[in-house]
C-alpha positions in Angstrom: -17.4 -49.4 40.0 -17.6 -53.2 39.3 -13.9 -53.4 39.5 -13.9 -51.8 42.8 -16.5 -54.2 44.1 -14.6 -57.1 42.7 -11.5 -55.9 44.6 -13.4 -55.4 47.9 -14.6 -59.1 47.7 -11.0 -60.2 46.6 -9.5 -58.6 49.6 -12.2 -59.4 52.0 -10.9 -61.3 55.1 -14.1 -62.8 56.0 -15.0 -64.0 52.4 -13.8 -67.6 53.3 -16.6 -67.8 56.0 -19.2 -67.8 53.4 -18.4 -71.5 52.6 -19.6 -72.3 56.1 -23.1 -71.5 55.1 -25.6 -73.3 52.9 -27.1 -70.6 50.8 -29.7 -71.3 48.2 -28.7 -70.4 44.5 -30.3 -67.3 42.9 -31.1 -65.6 46.3 -29.5 -62.6 48.0 -30.4 -63.0 51.6 -30.6 -59.9 53.5 -32.9 -61.0 56.4 -30.3 -62.6 58.7 -31.5 -60.1 61.3 -34.8 -62.0 61.5 -33.6 -65.5 60.7 -30.0 -66.4 60.2 -29.0 -68.6 57.2 -28.3 -72.2 57.6 -24.7 -73.1 58.6 -23.4 -76.1 56.9 -22.5 -78.1 60.0 -26.1 -78.1 61.4 -27.4 -80.8 59.0 -24.8 -83.4 59.9 -25.2 -82.6 63.6 -28.9 -82.9 63.4 -28.7 -86.2 61.7 -26.4 -87.4 64.5 -28.6 -86.3 67.3 -31.6 -87.7 65.8 -30.3 -91.0 64.5 -27.6 -91.7 67.0 -28.0 -89.8 70.2 -31.7 -90.1 70.3 -32.5 -93.1 68.0 -29.8 -95.4 69.4 -28.7 -93.8 72.8 -32.4 -93.2 73.7 -32.6 -91.9 77.4 -29.0 -92.9 78.2 -27.9 -89.9 76.2 -28.7 -87.4 78.9 -25.6 -89.0 80.4 -23.5 -90.5 77.6 -23.9 -87.4 75.4 -24.2 -85.0 78.3 -27.2 -83.5 77.0 -28.0 -82.3 80.6 -25.2 -79.6 80.6 -25.7 -78.6 76.9 -27.4 -75.2 78.1 -24.2 -74.4 80.0 -21.8 -75.5 77.1 -23.7 -73.5 74.6 -23.9 -70.6 77.0 -20.3 -70.5 77.3 -19.8 -70.3 73.6 -22.2 -67.5 73.4 -20.4 -65.8 76.2 -17.4 -65.5 74.2 -19.3 -63.5 71.7 -20.7 -61.0 74.0 -17.9 -60.2 76.4 -19.1 -62.2 79.3 -17.0 -64.6 81.5 -17.6 -68.3 81.4 -20.4 -69.6 83.8 -22.6 -66.5 83.4 -24.8 -67.3 80.4 -27.0 -70.1 79.9 -29.2 -71.1 76.9 -32.9 -71.6 77.9 -36.5 -70.7 76.8 -37.3 -67.8 74.5 -36.2 -64.2 74.7 -39.6 -63.1 76.0 -39.4 -65.6 78.9 -35.8 -64.6 79.7 -36.8 -60.9 79.7 -39.4 -61.9 82.2 -36.8 -63.7 84.4 -34.2 -61.1 84.2 -36.6 -58.2 84.9 -38.4 -59.9 87.9 -35.0 -60.8 89.3 -33.7 -57.3 88.9 -36.8 -55.9 90.5 -36.3 -58.1 93.7 -32.8 -56.6 93.9 -34.1 -53.2 94.1 -37.2 -53.3 96.4 -38.7 -50.0 97.2 -38.2 -48.7 93.8 -41.1 -48.8 91.5 -40.2 -47.6 87.9 -39.1 -49.5 84.9 -37.5 -47.4 82.2 -37.6 -48.5 78.6 -37.3 -46.8 75.3 -40.2 -45.7 73.0 -40.1 -48.2 70.1 -38.4 -50.9 72.0 -39.2 -54.4 70.7 -42.9 -55.1 71.8 -42.2 -58.1 73.7 -39.8 -56.3 76.0 -42.4 -53.7 76.9 -45.3 -56.2 77.0 -43.4 -58.2 79.5 -42.5 -55.2 81.5 -46.2 -54.3 81.8 -47.1 -57.8 82.6 -44.6 -58.1 85.4 -45.6 -54.7 86.9 -49.3 -55.8 86.8 -48.5 -59.5 88.3 -46.5 -57.8 91.3 -49.4 -55.6 92.3 -47.0 -53.3 94.1 -47.4 -50.0 92.1 -44.7 -50.7 89.7 -45.0 -48.7 86.4 -43.3 -48.6 83.0 -41.7 -45.3 81.9 -41.3 -45.1 78.1 -39.0 -42.3 76.8 -37.0 -41.5 73.7 -33.5 -42.6 73.2 -32.4 -39.0 73.7 -34.1 -38.8 77.0 -32.9 -41.8 78.7 -30.3 -40.3 80.9 -32.7 -37.5 82.3 -35.3 -40.3 82.7 -33.1 -42.6 85.0 -34.0 -40.9 88.3 -33.8 -42.2 91.9 -37.2 -44.0 91.7 -35.9 -46.1 88.9 -35.3 -49.8 89.8 -34.5 -51.2 86.4 -33.6 -49.8 83.0 -34.7 -52.4 80.2 -33.3 -51.7 76.9 -32.5 -53.2 73.5 -28.9 -52.1 72.3 -29.8 -52.1 68.6 -33.4 -51.0 67.7 -35.1 -53.5 65.5 -36.8 -51.0 63.3 -34.3 -48.2 62.7 -30.9 -50.2 63.4 -30.0 -47.4 65.9 -27.4 -48.4 68.4 -27.4 -47.3 72.0 -24.1 -46.5 73.9 -24.2 -49.5 76.3 -21.5 -48.4 78.5 -22.7 -44.8 78.9 -26.4 -45.7 79.5 -25.2 -48.4 82.0 -23.1 -46.1 83.8 -26.1 -43.6 83.9 -28.5 -46.3 85.6 -25.8 -47.3 88.1 -25.2 -43.8 89.0 -29.0 -43.5 89.8 -28.7 -46.7 91.8 -30.7 -48.7 89.2 -29.8 -52.0 87.5 -30.0 -52.6 83.8 -31.1 -55.4 81.3 -29.9 -55.5 77.9 -31.7 -57.1 74.9 -29.1 -58.4 72.4 -31.2 -59.7 70.0 -29.8 -57.5 67.2 -26.3 -57.5 68.7 -25.1 -60.9 69.6 -23.1 -62.3 66.6 -23.6 -59.0 64.6 -20.9 -56.8 66.4 -18.6 -56.6 69.2 -20.6 -56.5 72.6 -18.7 -56.4 75.8 -21.0 -56.9 78.8 -18.2 -57.2 81.3 -16.5 -53.9 80.3 -19.9 -52.0 80.1 -20.8 -53.4 83.6 -24.2 -54.9 82.5 -26.3 -56.5 85.2 -28.5 -58.8 83.1 -28.8 -59.6 79.2 -30.9 -61.8 77.1 -30.6 -62.5 73.4 -32.0 -64.5 70.5 -30.4 -67.8 69.1 -32.1 -67.5 65.6 -31.1 -64.3 64.3 -27.5 -63.4 64.0 -26.3 -66.6 65.7 -28.1 -68.6 62.9 -29.6 -71.4 65.3 -32.6 -71.9 63.2 -36.3 -71.0 63.4 -37.5 -70.9 67.1 -33.9 -71.4 68.4 -33.7 -71.1 72.2 -32.6 -67.8 73.7 -29.8 -67.0 76.4 -29.7 -65.1 79.4 -26.7 -63.6 81.2 -26.2 -62.6 84.8 -23.3 -60.5 86.1 -21.0 -62.4 88.4 -21.7 -59.9 91.2 -25.5 -60.8 91.2 -25.2 -64.7 90.7 -24.9 -65.6 94.5 -28.2 -63.6 95.4 -30.2 -63.5 92.1 -33.6 -65.2 92.5 -35.8 -65.6 89.4 -39.7 -66.2 89.6 -40.0 -69.4 87.4 -38.7 -71.8 89.8 -38.8 -74.9 87.6 -37.2 -78.3 88.5 -34.0 -77.9 86.5 -33.3 -74.6 88.3 -33.2 -76.5 91.3 -29.8 -77.2 93.3 -30.2 -81.0 92.9 -33.0 -81.6 90.4 -32.9 -85.4 90.4 -33.4 -85.4 94.2 -36.9 -84.4 93.5 -37.1 -82.7 96.8 -40.5 -81.2 97.9 -38.9 -77.7 98.5 -37.1 -75.5 96.0 -33.6 -74.6 96.6 -31.9 -72.6 93.6 -28.9 -74.1 91.9 -25.7 -72.1 92.4 -24.6 -69.7 89.7 -26.2 -69.3 86.4 -27.9 -72.8 86.4 -30.5 -71.0 88.7 -31.8 -69.4 85.5 -32.9 -72.6 84.0 -36.5 -73.6 84.3 -37.5 -76.9 82.6 -36.1 -79.6 80.4 -33.9 -78.2 77.6 -35.0 -78.7 74.0 -32.2 -80.9 72.9 -32.9 -80.9 69.2 -33.1 -77.1 68.7 -30.2 -76.5 71.2 -28.0 -78.8 69.4 -28.7 -77.0 66.1 -27.7 -73.8 67.9 -24.6 -75.5 69.1 -23.6 -76.6 65.7 -24.5 -73.3 64.1 -21.9 -71.5 66.6 -19.1 -73.3 64.9 -19.5 -70.6 62.0 -18.0 -68.2 64.5 -14.9 -70.0 65.3 -12.0 -67.9 64.3 -14.1 -64.9 63.6 -13.2 -61.4 64.7 -16.4 -59.4 65.3 -14.5 -56.2 64.9 -13.9 -57.3 61.4 -17.7 -58.3 61.1 -18.7 -54.7 62.1 -16.1 -53.1 59.8 -17.3 -55.0 56.8 -21.0 -54.4 57.6 -20.3 -50.6 57.9 -18.7 -51.0 54.4 -21.8 -52.8 53.0 -23.9 -50.1 54.5 -22.2 -47.4 52.9 -22.1 -49.4 49.5 -25.9 -50.1 49.6 -27.2 -46.6 50.8 -24.8 -44.8 48.4 -26.1 -47.0 45.4 -29.6 -46.5 46.5 -29.7 -42.8 46.6 -29.5 -42.0 43.0 -31.7 -45.1 41.9 -34.5 -44.4 44.3 -34.4 -40.8 45.6 -38.0 -41.2 47.1 -36.4 -43.6 49.6 -35.1 -42.3 52.8 -32.4 -43.9 55.0 -33.7 -44.2 58.5 -30.6 -46.0 60.1 -28.0 -43.6 61.4 -25.1 -42.9 59.1 -22.7 -42.7 62.1 -21.2 -46.3 62.3 -20.9 -45.9 66.2 -24.6 -45.3 66.4 -25.8 -48.2 64.3 -26.0 -51.9 64.2 -25.5 -54.0 61.1 -28.9 -53.5 59.2 -30.0 -50.8 56.9 -33.5 -49.6 57.3 -35.1 -47.6 54.5 -38.4 -45.8 54.2 -40.9 -45.9 51.5 -44.6 -45.2 51.5 -45.4 -48.6 49.9 -42.7 -50.5 51.7 -44.6 -53.7 52.0 -45.4 -54.0 48.4 -41.8 -53.0 47.4 -40.4 -55.8 49.7 -42.8 -58.5 48.3 -41.6 -57.4 44.8 -38.0 -57.6 45.8 -38.6 -61.2 47.4 -40.2 -62.3 44.0 -36.9 -61.3 42.3 -34.8 -63.1 44.8 -33.8 -60.4 47.2 -35.2 -61.4 50.6 -35.2 -58.6 53.3 -38.3 -57.9 55.4 -40.9 -55.0 56.2 -41.8 -53.4 59.5 -44.7 -51.2 60.4 -45.6 -48.7 59.1 -43.3 -48.0 56.1 -39.8 -49.6 56.7 -37.8 -51.7 54.3 -35.3 -53.6 56.5 -32.1 -55.3 55.4 -29.8 -57.3 57.5 -26.1 -56.8 56.4 -24.6 -60.1 57.7 -20.9 -60.2 56.5 -20.1 -63.9 57.1 -22.2 -64.8 54.2 -22.8 -61.8 52.0 -20.4 -60.4 49.4 -20.1 -56.9 48.2 -21.3 -58.1 44.9 -24.5 -59.4 46.6 -25.2 -56.0 48.2 -24.5 -54.0 45.1 -26.8 -56.3 43.1 -29.5 -56.1 45.7 -29.4 -52.1 45.6 -29.6 -52.4 41.6 -32.8 -54.6 41.8 -34.2 -52.5 44.6 -33.8 -49.3 42.2 -35.3 -51.3 39.4 -38.5 -52.2 41.5 -39.0 -48.7 42.6 -38.1 -46.9 39.3 -40.5 -49.3 37.3 -43.1 -49.3 40.1 -42.9 -53.1 39.8 -44.4 -53.2 43.2 -47.5 -51.7 42.3 -49.5 -54.9 41.7 -52.2 -56.6 43.9 -50.2 -59.6 44.5 -47.5 -57.7 46.1 -49.9 -55.8 48.3 -51.8 -58.7 49.7 -50.7 -59.2 53.3 -49.4 -62.5 54.5 -49.8 -63.6 58.1 -46.2 -63.2 58.9 -44.6 -59.9 57.7 
């Protein structure tokens, strides 16, 4: 078994990319689905932005270092990772705010229709925002939540927008983007995809799928750092007519004219709102260097190998643990979610032993399988430690059951 794992690591075409990350010794990091590891280039980039661009250039750097167009430049880099053409993605705000903008803009394009469809168990911010938009509009909009299996039958002629996350944050289950998008369009509805657990983790092709809008996170698989700005995509066919509700000054056609009336900027720039956070956006820009030369098909293939290795190893070591994530590679993202009645305490015991994953209510152990910086040996060792923690009931201590503010 050990020789087989050594061979997998030796023959791994993605192994050299591990050197692009600054990983702490003694830690097996399986939580890149919540916060990506630190890419090595970020430290130097941040030092330059702080000391030189800000410290010496001061306000001149908006022009001399072209800070003002950083959202578009970084957006185009992300576009390559999600199958979107240049000029259709911008980096701005948070995922929650971008969901608000995309959903409100989509509803404007479908006047007369009052239903928003989403999945039961979708990430709460998406459904919270949908409820808030419906309430704010005061026009009788309603949110219809259905199971993943019932999506096609739920997208009927009264549906304006379908709002879905491609990879479920709890289970790791993956929806068929192309099929669901086609079902939405067949019913005359638009679709907004949340790529928080897809972008940078697996191949995504928004153009091929025909997606109308998409949003995504900068700090998970894209490794942009805690609180990194998010991104928003608008399909080319909608760019000329889309109107988003947060008509801030940097979404204006000529922001530095300081005109009294709002005129939307052409193209994706209309989805901008306020001044871009240059420090965090620069960190995200530098982090994206880690994806240069990366084939996301290879990333998904290795993630599937890691999943098989991890879940196969766990089965005899901890038979009371059940695998929640679909076993079919086409129906999952790049995480492994396991069920255990005392999942929170088990995870804290794991973290104490240097294996960092996370917990999701009510009983889910969640492990991000991020192939750019995880080896097969890492994952095999993590499975072994998890088995030890459960077999010895090492988790059954008060210190591991005390809930922290962030779980």
